[in-house]
N, C-alpha and C positions, 0 to 999 in steps of 0.2 A: 426675768426668767419666769416662764409660766410653770404652773404646778405640774404639767405634763413633762416638762424638761427636767424638773427637780426629781420626780418619781423615776424617770428613765435613768438619770445619772446615779441615783441611789441604787437602783437595781443592778446597774453595771458594776458599781463599786462593791456591792454585796457579793456578786458572782465572782469577782476577782479575789475577794477575801476567802471565799469558800472553795476556790479552785485549789487542787493539791499543789504544793510547792514542788518545783523541780529541784531535786537534790543535786549536789555537786557530781560531776562526772564520775561514775563508778570506776575504780581502779581495776585494770585488767590483772588477772592472775599472771604468774610467770609464764605458764604454758601458753596463755592467750597472747601475751606480748611476743613470745618466741614465734608462734604461728603467724602473727602479723608481719614480723620481720622476714620470715622465710616464705611468705605467700608468693606463689608462682615459681618457686625453686624446687629442685629435685635433689634428693640426698644421693651422695656417691659412696664409694667404699671408704670406710674409716681409715685414717692414717695415724701413725704414731707421733709424728713431729710436723711442725709448720715453721717456715722461716719468719721469725718474729720481726726481724729487721725490715721485712717487706710489708708488714701489717700496717694498713692505713687507718684503722679504726678498731677500737675494742669497746664492746658494750657489755655491761653486766645486766643480766636478767635476774631480778630478785628471786633468791631461793631456788634457782633453776639451772642457769647455764652462763657461760661466757661466750660471746660471739666475737670472733676475730675476722676482719675483712682483709683479704689479700687479693688485690686486683678485683676481679668480678666474682670471686668465690668467697662465700661466708663459711668459716669453719666454726662449728658448734662443739663446745666442750662441756660435758655435764660432769663436773668434778665430784669426787667424794666430798662429803661435807658441804654440799651445795646449799644446805639450809643456812650456812653462814654468809652466803652472797647477798649483798645489799647494794643497790645502785648509789648509795651515799658513801660507799667505801672507795678507797684508792687501792689499786692493785700494785703490790710491790713484788716485782719479778726479778729473781737473780738467775742469770743465764750462765751455764757452764760451757756453752757452745753458741753458735749463731742461730740455733733452733730452740723452740719451745717444745718440749716433748712430754709424752705420757709419763706419769709418775713424778714430774717436776711439781714443786709446791709453790704456791703463791700466797704471800702474806697479805692480810687485809688491814688497812688503816682507816680510821674514822676521818672522814673529810672535814668535819667541823672541829676536830681536835686531833691533828696529825700526829701528835706524840702518843696517841692511844691506839694500841693494836686491837683488832677485832677478830683475831684468829687467823686461820689459813684454810686453803683448799688444796687438795691433791688432784692433779689433772688426770684425766682418762684419755682415750683415743679422741681424735678430732674428726668430726663428720663433716665432709665438704658438701655445701649446697650451692648449686649453680642453676642458672636459668637454662631451660631446655633449648637446644638448638632448633631453630625454625627451619622447616623444609623450604627450599627455594624452587 
């Protein structure tokens, strides 16, 4: 290997060491996560209850909201005590009817230690988000 190649390789190695390191992907805030989920959807009139037995998916948005998917509609609930919400929690819901309603409470369990309770949240109105109908 010639001196020219050694110097070139050394310069490349030095520039790589001097380059700023790329940090791990920054974690989105709860509001940013929610905005990403709801992108392209339009809010409807809030409702007091949703049919939980028809919910296909439930997602916890840290310290922000719970999103319930019923068909093509996403229902967003921003409960009191939202600061207790953590995506590592398990939602324990006790229903008194076939619907989940405003003022119902949901207990939170630690996913890593299911015997540990992490508090509760008290639900508010559910805001439905749907994709806008396209004109034909």
